[in-house]
N, C-alpha and C positions, 0 to 999 in steps of 0.2 A: 540466277538459279530460280526456276519456277517453284513457288511455294506449293505444298501438297494440296491444300484446299482448292487452289486454282487448277491444279492438275486433275482433281476429281471432278470439278465443274465441267471442264472441257475435255474430259476423257471420251474415247469413242463409245458411241451407243451400240448396244447389242442389236443384231438384226431382228426384225419383227414388224408386225403391222402397226398402223397408227403412228407412223414415224413423226408426222408433224406435231401431234399431240404430245409425244414424248419429248421432243425438242422444246416445245412451249413449257412443259412442266419442268424440265431440267433448268432452263434459263430463268423461268419465273421463280422457282425456288431460290436460285442463287441471288436474284435481285431482292426478293422478299427478305432474305436473311442478311442482306448487306454484303454478300461475298463479291458481288460485281457492282461497282459504284460509279464507274466513269464510262469509258468507251469500250464497246465490244470489239474484238478483233475484226479485221476486214472480212467480208462475206466469204471469199474464196478460202482464206485461212481458217475461218471458223467452221465452214462446211467440212474441210479436210480434217480438222481436229475432232469433230463430232462424228465423222464417217457418214455424212449424209450428202445428198445432192444439193446444189445451190438452189434448185427449185423448191425443195423441201424446206431449206433454211429460210428462204425468202417468205414462204407461206407462214412459217413460224414467227418470223419477225413482224409480219403484218398483224398476226394475232396479238402479239405483245404490244404493238402500237395501239391496237384497238382497246386494250386494257389500260392504256396510259402508262405502261412500264418503261417504254423506250420511245425515242424519237429519232428520225433520220434527218440528217443535215446534208445538203448537197454542196458541191463546190469544193474549193481548196480547204483542207482541214475538216472535210465532212466525214460522215460515217454514221454508225448507229450508236447512240448515247443513252445511258440509263437515266431515266427521269427521276427515279427514286421510288422506294416502296411506299405504298399507301397503307396506313394502319387500318385493319379490318374493323368493321362495326361490331360492337359488343353484341347487338341483336343477332347478327349472322353467326357469330361464334357460339352463342347460346343455342341457337337452332341446330347447329352442327353437332354440338355436344349432346343435346337431347336425343338426336337421331341415332347416336352410337349406342349399341347395347352394352350392358355391363360385361358380358363375355368378351366383346371386342376390346373394351378398355383394358381388361385383364391381359389379353393377348398382346396389346400394344405395350403394356408395362413389362411383360415378360421379354418381348423382343428388344425393347429399349435397354433393359438390364443386360441382356445377352451381348448386345453390340457395345454399349457404353462401358459396361463392366470389363469386358475383354479389352477394349481400347485403353482403358485406364491402366489395367494390369500390364499390357504390353508397353504403354508409354513409360511406365516406371522402369522398364527394362531397357528401353531404346531411345528415350528422349534425349535430344541434344540440349546444350545450354541455350541455344537460340529458341528451341521449342518451349523451354520453360519460361524464357523471357517473353515470348509471345503470349503464353498463358497469363502471365502476370499483367501484361499490358491489356488484354481483353477484360480481365476482372477489374482493372482500374477503370476501364470504360463503363463497365456495368455499375460500379460504385458511383461514378460521376453522372450517370444517366438521369435525366429529369422527366422522362415520359415513359409510359408503359411500352410503347413501341421500341424505344431505344433500349430499354431493359430486355425486352424479348429478343431483340437481335443480338445484343451482347451475350445474353445467356446461351442462345443457340450457337453463336460463334465459339463460345468456350468449349462446348461439347465437341464441336467440329475440330477445333484445334487440338483437343486431347486425342481424337482419332488420328489427326495428322501427326502428332507426336509419337504415335504407335508405328509410324512409317508404313502405313497401309492405305493405298488408294481405295481398296474395296471397303474397308471400314469407314473411311472418310466419306465415301459415296453413300454408304448405308446411313451414316449419321445425318448427312444432308437431307436424305429422303425422309428420315424420321422427323427431323425438325420441320421440314415442309409439311408433314402430315399433322403433327400435333403440337408443334412448338408454340403456336399462337394460343392454343387452348390453355396451356400451362400457366399463363399470366392473366387468365380471365378473372376479373374482379368479382367477388361476392363476399358478403359478410365481412370478415377481416381480410383485407387484401393481402397478397403475397408480400412478405417483409423482405425488401431487397437486401437489407443488411444481413439477414440470415442466409440468403442465397450466396452473397459474397463470402461470408464466413465459411460456408460449406465448400465452395469452390477453392478457397485458399487452403483448406485442409487437404483437398485432393492434390493441389499443386505441391504442397510440402511433402506429401507422400511420394509423388512422382520424383521430386527433386532428391529425396532421400533414397530412391531406388527400392522403396517398400511396396512391391507389386500387390501383395494381398491386401494391404491397408488401402491402397488406391482403389482397388476393385470394390472392396467392401463399402468404403465411403461413398463411392459413386452409386452403387446399387441402393444404398440406404436413401440417398438423395432422390433417386428416381422413384423409389417406392412411396416416399412421402408425397411427391407430385401426383402420382397416379391415385393415391388414396384421396387426395383433395379433389381430383377430377371426378372420382366415383361419387363422392359426397355431393358435389354440385350436380352431377348427372341425375341422381335420385331426386334432388330438390326440384330440378326442372321437370322431370317426368311427373312428379307429384303436383306440379303447378304452383310451387312456392317460390 
C-alpha cells in the first residue's frame, strides 16, 4: 500500500505554465525533506504519475542533477537515484530570512497554523494505529538526530506525517510545500539554539492527543508550537534587519 506522503509527492500536478520549474520544486522539496531517499520511479512511470510529458520530466531531472540532488546511472539496474539533501548554509538562510517582511512572516505563521492545526485535529479523528506508530518513529528519529540537518528533516517529516494521519492528500501536499518554504528557517541557530528536547516533548504531547482522539487538544498544541516557532523567526528577522 502506498503511504500517503509518497502519494502526495507523486500526485498529478495541476495544469499551468512553468511546468519544468514546478516539477523541480516538487521533487527538490521531497529530496530536501528526506521523503525520497533512494531511487525515483522509472521516467515513463514518474511522468505519468506527475501528469507531465517525458520531455518536461527529463528537463526537470537535468536541473536536479545540476543541483547535485540526483544522479543517473546507465545499464542494468540503472535509473535516477537520490544523492541526498545538502544542508543549506547558515549565511544563505539568514539572507533569506532578512529579506522576508514581518507581514510575510505573520502570514506564513497564520497559514501554517491553519494547515497544521486542521491536520492535527483531523488526525485525532482519523488516524490509524499505523499512523500513530509512524509518528512515534519519526519523533524517535528526531530525538536521536545528531545534526541540525537531521533534526530539521525529522521535524518536517513529523508535521507531514500528522497531515498524512488526517488521511488527506491535499493537506499532506500543503504541509510539504510549507516545510519546503520555511522548514529550514525554523532551525536557524542564533543566541540560544532551538532545544531539540523541547521540540520532541511538544511533538509527543501532540501524538498523545491524537492517540487519545482529543481533536481540540491536538489542534491547540500544534498551533501553540507553530506560534512559538514564528515568534522566534520574527525576533531573529528583526535582529538581522537591525544588523545585529
